[in-house]
MIRORO-445420 format. One record per residue (C-alpha): residue number from 0; residue in one letter; z, x, y. Coordinates in Angstrom, 3 decimals. Example, Ala and Ser with C-alpha at 12.3 -4.5 7.8 and 13.67 -1.06 7.14 Angstrom:
<vokes>
[voke 0 "A" [7.800 12.300 -4.500]] [voke 1 "S" [7.140 13.670 -1.060]] 
</vokes>
This chain:
<vokes>
[voke 0 "M" [28.667 -41.071 38.081]] [voke 1 "A" [26.607 -43.508 40.314]] [voke 2 "D" [24.671 -40.699 41.400]] [voke 3 "L" [23.795 -39.567 38.080]] [voke 4 "A" [22.617 -43.372 37.294]] [voke 5 "E" [20.468 -43.235 40.725]] [voke 6 "H" [18.576 -40.452 39.582]] [voke 7 "S" [17.892 -41.535 36.255]] [voke 8 "A" [16.964 -44.749 37.718]] [voke 9 "R" [14.447 -43.426 40.613]] [voke 10 "L" [12.769 -41.114 37.726]] [voke 11 "V" [12.266 -44.321 35.636]] [voke 12 "S" [11.045 -46.344 38.471]] [voke 13 "E" [8.558 -43.728 39.290]] [voke 14 "L" [7.001 -43.259 35.764]] [voke 15 "V" [6.568 -47.379 35.778]] [voke 16 "G" [5.429 -47.384 39.145]] [voke 17 "S" [2.384 -44.706 38.163]] [voke 18 "G" [1.738 -46.516 34.851]] [voke 19 "D" [2.568 -43.649 32.693]] [voke 20 "L" [6.008 -45.126 31.080]] [voke 21 "T" [4.983 -48.045 28.835]] [voke 22 "P" [7.162 -51.148 28.352]] [voke 23 "E" [7.768 -49.638 24.486]] [voke 24 "W" [9.388 -46.407 25.781]] [voke 25 "R" [11.083 -47.874 28.900]] [voke 26 "A" [14.138 -48.684 27.142]] [voke 27 "A" [14.700 -45.323 25.594]] [voke 28 "F" [13.989 -43.494 29.164]] [voke 29 "E" [16.348 -45.703 30.837]] [voke 30 "K" [19.197 -44.938 27.989]] [voke 31 "V" [18.727 -41.295 27.177]] [voke 32 "A" [19.332 -39.263 30.416]] [voke 33 "R" [17.291 -35.871 30.855]] [voke 34 "H" [20.252 -33.793 32.571]] [voke 35 "W" [22.054 -34.170 29.172]] [voke 36 "F" [19.492 -31.958 27.649]] [voke 37 "I" [18.963 -29.068 30.620]] [voke 38 "P" [20.883 -25.863 30.161]] [voke 39 "D" [23.240 -24.969 32.601]] [voke 40 "T" [21.067 -22.326 34.008]] [voke 41 "V" [17.414 -22.983 35.067]] [voke 42 "W" [14.942 -20.871 36.954]] [voke 43 "V" [12.790 -21.806 39.913]] [voke 44 "Q" [9.662 -19.802 41.634]] [voke 45 "D" [8.196 -19.599 44.624]] [voke 46 "G" [5.393 -17.406 44.616]] [voke 47 "G" [7.526 -14.764 43.379]] [voke 48 "P" [9.853 -13.952 40.303]] [voke 49 "L" [11.539 -16.620 38.501]] [voke 50 "V" [14.908 -16.656 40.090]] [voke 51 "P" [18.145 -18.420 38.436]] [voke 52 "V" [19.684 -21.766 39.634]] [voke 53 "D" [23.235 -22.191 38.140]] [voke 54 "R" [24.550 -25.651 37.895]] [voke 55 "G" [28.315 -24.374 38.636]] [voke 56 "A" [26.886 -22.651 41.665]] [voke 57 "D" [24.867 -25.807 43.134]] [voke 58 "E" [24.926 -28.723 41.277]] [voke 59 "A" [23.189 -30.856 43.698]] [voke 60 "A" [20.376 -28.748 43.513]] [voke 61 "W" [20.320 -28.272 39.734]] [voke 62 "M" [20.666 -31.904 39.316]] [voke 63 "E" [17.531 -32.439 41.685]] [voke 64 "L" [15.575 -30.328 39.486]] [voke 65 "C" [16.588 -32.476 36.398]] [voke 66 "Y" [14.991 -35.639 37.768]] [voke 67 "R" [12.024 -34.360 39.592]] [voke 68 "N" [8.809 -35.576 38.103]] [voke 69 "D" [7.849 -31.855 37.142]] [voke 70 "F" [8.911 -29.218 34.516]] [voke 71 "V" [12.212 -27.560 34.396]] [voke 72 "V" [12.286 -23.668 33.400]] [voke 73 "T" [14.930 -23.119 31.121]] [voke 74 "Q" [14.324 -19.694 29.600]] [voke 75 "V" [12.662 -16.909 30.808]] [voke 76 "D" [11.462 -13.566 28.970]] [voke 77 "D" [12.281 -15.083 25.523]] [voke 78 "G" [16.002 -15.128 26.870]] [voke 79 "V" [16.285 -11.834 28.210]] [voke 80 "P" [15.452 -11.670 31.929]] [voke 81 "A" [13.374 -8.903 32.607]] [voke 82 "L" [14.639 -8.145 36.042]] [voke 83 "P" [17.861 -7.336 37.280]] [voke 84 "G" [20.191 -10.209 38.413]] [voke 85 "R" [18.963 -12.770 35.818]] [voke 86 "V" [15.454 -12.629 37.559]] [voke 87 "G" [12.423 -13.541 35.210]] [voke 88 "H" [9.058 -12.384 34.829]] [voke 89 "E" [7.308 -14.928 32.450]] [voke 90 "I" [8.134 -18.759 31.723]] [voke 91 "T" [8.983 -18.727 27.720]] [voke 92 "S" [10.639 -22.321 27.552]] [voke 93 "S" [10.615 -25.203 29.564]] [voke 94 "A" [11.602 -29.312 29.764]] [voke 95 "S" [8.400 -30.854 30.112]] [voke 96 "R" [7.383 -32.805 32.913]] [voke 97 "P" [8.549 -36.453 32.603]] [voke 98 "D" [5.078 -38.003 32.908]] [voke 99 "V" [3.635 -35.776 30.467]] [voke 100 "V" [6.361 -36.621 28.124]] [voke 101 "A" [5.702 -40.413 28.709]] [voke 102 "Q" [1.896 -39.978 28.069]] [voke 103 "M" [2.331 -38.063 25.087]] [voke 104 "L" [5.000 -40.600 23.352]] [voke 105 "A" [2.852 -43.431 24.155]] [voke 106 "A" [-0.201 -41.782 22.603]] [voke 107 "L" [1.826 -41.208 19.451]] [voke 108 "H" [1.761 -45.039 18.560]] [voke 109 "V" [4.790 -44.820 16.468]] [voke 110 "E" [6.949 -47.835 15.464]] [voke 111 "P" [10.518 -48.125 14.913]] [voke 112 "G" [11.351 -47.075 11.196]] [voke 113 "M" [8.665 -44.172 11.277]] [voke 114 "S" [9.130 -40.515 10.468]] [voke 115 "V" [8.109 -37.844 12.965]] [voke 116 "L" [7.921 -34.198 12.809]] [voke 117 "E" [8.478 -32.420 16.016]] [voke 118 "I" [6.902 -28.802 16.852]] [voke 119 "G" [8.600 -27.200 19.549]] [voke 120 "T" [12.430 -28.651 20.092]] [voke 121 "G" [12.817 -27.257 23.578]] [voke 122 "T" [15.664 -28.978 25.233]] [voke 123 "G" [16.057 -31.874 22.592]] [voke 124 "W" [15.249 -34.358 25.060]] [voke 125 "N" [11.652 -35.795 23.585]] [voke 126 "A" [13.263 -35.450 20.259]] [voke 127 "A" [16.413 -37.882 21.470]] [voke 128 "L" [13.728 -40.206 23.051]] [voke 129 "L" [12.207 -40.418 19.573]] [voke 130 "A" [15.084 -40.729 17.741]] [voke 131 "E" [16.320 -43.499 20.215]] [voke 132 "R" [13.243 -45.476 19.501]] [voke 133 "L" [12.561 -44.938 15.773]] [voke 134 "G" [16.400 -44.671 14.457]] [voke 135 "P" [18.549 -42.241 12.867]] [voke 136 "D" [17.405 -39.550 10.536]] [voke 137 "R" [13.685 -40.447 11.577]] [voke 138 "V" [13.084 -37.141 13.620]] [voke 139 "T" [12.643 -33.574 12.334]] [voke 140 "S" [12.047 -30.813 15.012]] [voke 141 "V" [11.170 -27.127 14.861]] [voke 142 "E" [11.769 -24.570 17.316]] [voke 143 "V" [10.794 -21.065 16.928]] [voke 144 "D" [13.661 -19.416 19.414]] [voke 145 "P" [17.087 -19.771 17.515]] [voke 146 "A" [19.107 -19.848 20.688]] [voke 147 "V" [17.078 -22.633 22.186]] [voke 148 "A" [17.422 -24.536 18.921]] [voke 149 "D" [21.014 -23.950 18.914]] [voke 150 "H" [21.356 -25.464 22.586]] [voke 151 "A" [19.193 -28.782 21.434]] [voke 152 "R" [21.309 -29.015 18.330]] [voke 153 "H" [24.426 -29.338 20.580]] [voke 154 "A" [22.787 -31.253 23.117]] [voke 155 "L" [21.513 -33.933 20.608]] [voke 156 "R" [24.954 -33.995 18.660]] [voke 157 "E" [26.844 -34.452 21.952]] [voke 158 "A" [24.477 -37.378 23.000]] [voke 159 "G" [24.907 -39.176 19.709]] [voke 160 "Y" [21.526 -38.434 18.060]] [voke 161 "K" [21.220 -37.585 14.689]] [voke 162 "V" [17.840 -35.320 14.817]] [voke 163 "N" [17.421 -32.687 12.262]] [voke 164 "V" [16.635 -29.450 14.133]] [voke 165 "V" [15.176 -26.706 12.292]] [voke 166 "P" [14.792 -22.839 13.627]] [voke 167 "G" [11.459 -21.685 12.372]] [voke 168 "D" [7.968 -21.467 13.018]] [voke 169 "G" [6.490 -24.622 13.987]] [voke 170 "A" [2.999 -23.949 12.440]] [voke 171 "L" [4.644 -24.088 9.308]] [voke 172 "G" [5.936 -27.633 9.752]] [voke 173 "H" [8.954 -28.503 7.561]] [voke 174 "P" [7.836 -29.303 4.116]] [voke 175 "P" [11.463 -30.138 3.029]] [voke 176 "D" [11.318 -33.163 5.070]] [voke 177 "A" [7.473 -34.132 4.318]] [voke 178 "P" [5.609 -36.388 4.220]] [voke 179 "F" [5.624 -37.619 8.111]] [voke 180 "D" [3.987 -40.519 9.488]] [voke 181 "R" [3.389 -38.626 12.602]] [voke 182 "V" [3.623 -35.208 13.992]] [voke 183 "I" [3.910 -34.063 17.870]] [voke 184 "A" [3.766 -30.945 19.092]] [voke 185 "T" [5.038 -29.691 22.660]] [voke 186 "A" [3.616 -26.404 22.317]] [voke 187 "A" [-0.477 -25.703 22.771]] [voke 188 "A" [-2.385 -24.473 19.605]] [voke 189 "A" [-5.706 -22.782 19.637]] [voke 190 "R" [-6.196 -22.947 15.848]] [voke 191 "V" [-4.381 -26.287 14.815]] [voke 192 "P" [-2.422 -25.596 11.769]] [voke 193 "Y" [-3.606 -27.176 8.700]] [voke 194 "A" [-0.133 -27.555 7.374]] [voke 195 "W" [0.371 -30.590 9.786]] [voke 196 "A" [-2.490 -32.549 7.939]] [voke 197 "E" [-0.619 -31.640 4.899]] [voke 198 "Q" [3.021 -32.752 5.662]] [voke 199 "T" [1.161 -36.139 7.241]] [voke 200 "R" [0.666 -39.048 5.263]] [voke 201 "P" [-3.013 -40.256 4.794]] [voke 202 "G" [-3.434 -42.585 7.733]] [voke 203 "G" [-1.169 -40.690 9.754]] [voke 204 "Q" [-1.447 -39.232 13.213]] [voke 205 "V" [-1.140 -35.806 14.382]] [voke 206 "L" [-0.885 -35.314 18.498]] [voke 207 "T" [-1.223 -31.888 19.775]] [voke 208 "P" [-2.008 -29.912 23.363]] [voke 209 "W" [-5.100 -27.640 22.281]] [voke 210 "A" [-5.989 -24.582 24.414]] [voke 211 "T" [-8.555 -22.080 24.810]] [voke 212 "D" [-8.207 -18.441 26.415]] [voke 213 "F" [-10.245 -20.058 29.056]] [voke 214 "H" [-8.907 -23.373 29.280]] [voke 215 "N" [-5.477 -25.075 28.794]] [voke 216 "G" [-5.647 -28.673 29.292]] [voke 217 "A" [-6.296 -30.639 26.046]] [voke 218 "L" [-4.501 -32.992 24.484]] [voke 219 "V" [-5.749 -33.920 20.929]] [voke 220 "S" [-5.363 -37.243 18.573]] [voke 221 "F" [-6.021 -36.390 15.112]] [voke 222 "A" [-6.410 -38.889 12.218]] [voke 223 "V" [-5.506 -37.748 8.939]] [voke 224 "S" [-7.769 -38.550 5.911]] [voke 225 "G" [-7.101 -39.337 2.320]] [voke 226 "D" [-8.703 -35.955 1.353]] [voke 227 "G" [-6.191 -34.158 3.617]] [voke 228 "S" [-8.305 -33.202 6.296]] [voke 229 "M" [-7.881 -34.282 9.899]] [voke 230 "R" [-10.109 -35.063 12.710]] [voke 231 "G" [-9.372 -35.976 16.236]] [voke 232 "R" [-10.786 -36.245 19.945]] [voke 233 "I" [-9.619 -35.061 23.171]] [voke 234 "V" [-7.456 -37.943 24.635]] [voke 235 "G" [-5.455 -36.587 27.832]] [voke 236 "N" [-5.187 -33.305 30.300]] [voke 237 "V" [-1.900 -31.647 29.595]] [voke 238 "S" [-0.919 -27.895 29.756]] [voke 239 "F" [1.440 -26.400 27.591]] [voke 240 "M" [2.578 -22.517 26.695]] [voke 241 "R" [1.070 -21.538 23.207]] [voke 242 "L" [2.627 -21.466 19.887]] [voke 243 "R" [4.647 -18.187 19.913]] [voke 244 "A" [2.441 -16.854 16.937]] [voke 245 "Q" [-0.828 -17.705 18.993]] [voke 246 "R" [0.344 -16.255 22.402]] [voke 247 "G" [-2.463 -13.560 21.961]] [voke 248 "K" [-2.269 -10.863 24.817]] [voke 249 "R" [-1.432 -11.430 28.399]] [voke 250 "A" [-4.218 -10.841 31.445]] [voke 251 "S" [-2.888 -8.491 33.856]] [voke 252 "L" [-4.838 -6.940 37.045]] [voke 253 "D" [-4.433 -3.203 36.731]] [voke 254 "D" [-5.083 -1.380 39.448]] [voke 255 "D" [-8.037 0.312 38.264]] [voke 256 "M" [-9.832 -2.956 38.074]] [voke 257 "R" [-9.481 -3.665 41.677]] [voke 258 "G" [-12.025 -0.959 42.769]] [voke 259 "T" [-15.775 -0.851 42.103]] [voke 260 "A" [-16.124 2.839 40.623]] [voke 261 "G" [-18.119 2.380 37.743]] [voke 262 "A" [-18.365 -1.435 37.585]] [voke 263 "R" [-21.921 -3.251 37.465]] [voke 264 "Q" [-22.554 -4.824 40.648]] [voke 265 "A" [-24.763 -7.881 41.188]] [voke 266 "F" [-24.669 -11.380 42.859]] [voke 267 "T" [-24.444 -14.771 41.685]] [voke 268 "R" [-25.389 -18.208 43.368]] [voke 269 "L" [-23.253 -20.051 40.889]] [voke 270 "H" [-20.098 -21.258 43.046]] [voke 271 "P" [-16.808 -19.868 41.303]] [voke 272 "Y" [-15.191 -23.208 41.989]] [voke 273 "Q" [-18.022 -24.719 39.922]] [voke 274 "V" [-16.624 -23.000 36.510]] [voke 275 "L" [-12.924 -23.146 37.238]] [voke 276 "G" [-12.135 -26.264 39.678]] [voke 277 "E" [-13.870 -28.808 37.371]] [voke 278 "Y" [-12.063 -30.067 34.118]] [voke 279 "D" [-15.190 -30.877 31.789]] [voke 280 "V" [-17.038 -27.680 32.845]] [voke 281 "S" [-13.737 -25.422 32.339]] [voke 282 "L" [-13.049 -27.154 29.009]] [voke 283 "A" [-16.765 -26.593 27.555]] [voke 284 "I" [-16.593 -23.028 28.846]] [voke 285 "G" [-13.625 -22.299 26.829]] [voke 286 "L" [-15.483 -23.395 24.005]] [voke 287 "K" [-18.404 -20.865 24.199]] [voke 288 "V" [-16.665 -17.892 25.718]] [voke 289 "P" [-13.905 -16.316 23.717]] [voke 290 "R" [-10.970 -13.853 24.583]] [voke 291 "C" [-11.733 -14.655 28.399]] [voke 292 "K" [-8.901 -15.373 30.345]] [voke 293 "P" [-9.005 -16.200 34.252]] [voke 294 "V" [-6.915 -15.324 37.217]] [voke 295 "V" [-7.401 -16.112 40.785]] [voke 296 "T" [-6.026 -14.007 43.400]] [voke 297 "H" [-5.763 -15.392 47.087]] [voke 298 "H" [-6.603 -13.777 50.622]] [voke 299 "D" [-6.733 -14.511 53.891]] [voke 300 "G" [-9.068 -17.272 55.680]] [voke 301 "G" [-9.755 -19.377 52.313]] [voke 302 "A" [-11.202 -16.214 50.360]] [voke 303 "Y" [-10.514 -15.556 46.866]] [voke 304 "T" [-11.260 -13.631 44.089]] [voke 305 "V" [-11.915 -15.084 40.424]] [voke 306 "W" [-11.169 -12.434 37.462]] [voke 307 "L" [-12.227 -12.694 34.028]] [voke 308 "I" [-10.090 -10.468 31.529]] [voke 309 "D" [-10.685 -9.633 28.002]] [voke 310 "P" [-7.241 -7.946 27.393]] [voke 311 "W" [-8.769 -7.156 24.009]] [voke 312 "S" [-11.448 -4.902 24.902]] [voke 313 "G" [-10.634 -4.014 28.315]] [voke 314 "S" [-13.469 -5.867 29.827]] [voke 315 "W" [-13.353 -7.557 33.068]] [voke 316 "A" [-15.489 -9.165 35.786]] [voke 317 "A" [-14.456 -10.288 39.471]] [voke 318 "V" [-16.381 -12.965 41.427]] [voke 319 "D" [-15.495 -12.841 45.452]] [voke 320 "H" [-15.736 -16.000 47.261]] [voke 321 "E" [-15.916 -16.491 50.979]] [voke 322 "P" [-15.839 -19.852 52.483]] [voke 323 "G" [-19.474 -20.898 53.718]] [voke 324 "A" [-21.140 -18.082 51.439]] [voke 325 "E" [-24.491 -19.288 49.208]] [voke 326 "R" [-24.026 -16.267 46.691]] [voke 327 "F" [-21.041 -14.532 45.660]] [voke 328 "P" [-20.591 -10.599 44.717]] [voke 329 "V" [-19.831 -10.018 41.166]] [voke 330 "R" [-18.337 -6.939 39.601]] [voke 331 "Q" [-18.401 -6.401 35.570]] [voke 332 "S" [-16.858 -3.689 33.465]] [voke 333 "G" [-16.785 -2.965 29.859]] [voke 334 "D" [-18.567 -3.726 26.893]] [voke 335 "R" [-18.618 -7.393 27.839]] [voke 336 "G" [-20.442 -9.215 30.698]] [voke 337 "L" [-18.025 -11.970 31.098]] [voke 338 "W" [-18.999 -13.274 34.049]] [voke 339 "D" [-22.890 -13.402 32.424]] [voke 340 "E" [-21.283 -15.102 29.424]] [voke 341 "V" [-19.246 -17.442 31.343]] [voke 342 "E" [-22.630 -18.513 33.717]] [voke 343 "A" [-24.577 -18.535 30.494]] [voke 344 "A" [-21.996 -21.385 29.132]] [voke 345 "F" [-22.094 -23.138 32.399]] [voke 346 "H" [-25.929 -23.749 32.213]] [voke 347 "W" [-25.621 -24.492 28.276]] [voke 348 "W" [-22.942 -27.293 29.246]] [voke 349 "D" [-25.191 -28.621 32.230]] [voke 350 "A" [-28.244 -28.757 29.473]] [voke 351 "L" [-26.086 -30.800 27.389]] [voke 352 "D" [-26.024 -33.436 30.174]] [voke 353 "R" [-22.493 -32.153 31.408]] [voke 354 "P" [-20.514 -33.896 28.613]] [voke 355 "A" [-16.946 -35.034 29.509]] [voke 356 "A" [-13.982 -34.169 27.952]] [voke 357 "D" [-13.529 -37.108 25.417]] [voke 358 "R" [-16.750 -36.236 23.957]] [voke 359 "W" [-15.547 -33.228 22.214]] [voke 360 "G" [-13.897 -33.409 18.702]] [voke 361 "L" [-12.304 -30.916 16.303]] [voke 362 "T" [-11.817 -31.146 12.451]] [voke 363 "V" [-9.277 -29.116 10.851]] [voke 364 "R" [-9.574 -28.403 7.075]] [voke 365 "P" [-7.933 -25.924 4.461]] [voke 366 "E" [-10.498 -23.217 5.581]] [voke 367 "G" [-10.194 -23.641 9.191]] [voke 368 "Q" [-11.196 -25.896 12.343]] [voke 369 "H" [-14.555 -26.809 13.745]] [voke 370 "I" [-15.710 -28.165 17.196]] [voke 371 "W" [-18.200 -30.867 17.671]] [voke 372 "L" [-19.878 -32.875 20.404]] [voke 373 "D" [-19.889 -36.661 19.854]] [voke 374 "A" [-20.140 -36.695 16.086]] [voke 375 "E" [-18.927 -33.928 13.305]] [voke 376 "E" [-22.275 -32.993 12.272]] [voke 377 "H" [-23.006 -31.565 15.751]] [voke 378 "R" [-21.114 -28.651 15.453]] [voke 379 "I" [-20.499 -25.946 18.057]] [voke 380 "R" [-21.108 -22.430 17.399]] [voke 381 "R" [-19.914 -19.835 19.546]] 
</vokes>
């Protein structure tokens, strides 16, 4: 028991020291132990497939994973590991990084007694933290995966937290418990569901990770208006898996993409790091270039290749980087010139005086969403 207390105290101390954990949330983090909610089998990855770590086989290693300031993989391949030996190919559910949990809860601006709808129950730890702060019967959590929902419901009940865990599509919210004072999503949305605005009281807040095919890493805080629409700005940098209904297609490097036969060849002086390595420009490119997924492969000596893939059309581009080079070979194949589109988007962002992330905003109405810069009348069109 002392070891568990030390683990938890160390994590809280780390979060306080980094400034991620606010005084309002410290008591909840001190009381709600993270390991109560982590499944007995988790997965780790070290440059290869996802391999299981079982609590029964190595509790010390499992506990260390529970209390690192890092995410913990709690499900692979939608619950059916793709490879023998329960080895996984794709992460499909995880416990978020504690510092990200703390940052998002602080950004939610809740007070005791408020009602909250959580989209994506996951392990249940985030819901328990909310319930500890807000009180019983104040949290409704929707989880798309029935097995994940069952685990969270059991863990919450065992920990003594009365949370309504609902299996279903979080994009639909949960009308029976509406309206809510706050909505918080723990899965990224490319198209922010209007149902979340409909189920939030006027003056309430919706907080969600937001992603494009090119960029995953924006946290948007929306204010809900009396007319039912909501407007928000980017307030942070967080990366989450997509809502399952919005996953789209996976980008994969097929063998026939690695050759040059049939590919259009050229050179660029735009360094590939300038489009992928900087948060603000990567975000802006994602606003202008749809259905373009980047993948980076590393080679010896610091060389690497940036691949741009459109899994829907089959178009792809590859930019090869060699250390010290001043221009970079480009290969493109398919109906789209993906590198041309990305390079044009970079110059568009540059011509706008390189706006930072917090200058972008989103408006969500029944007919859909639109993106704007600085003010709502300055809409961005692809």
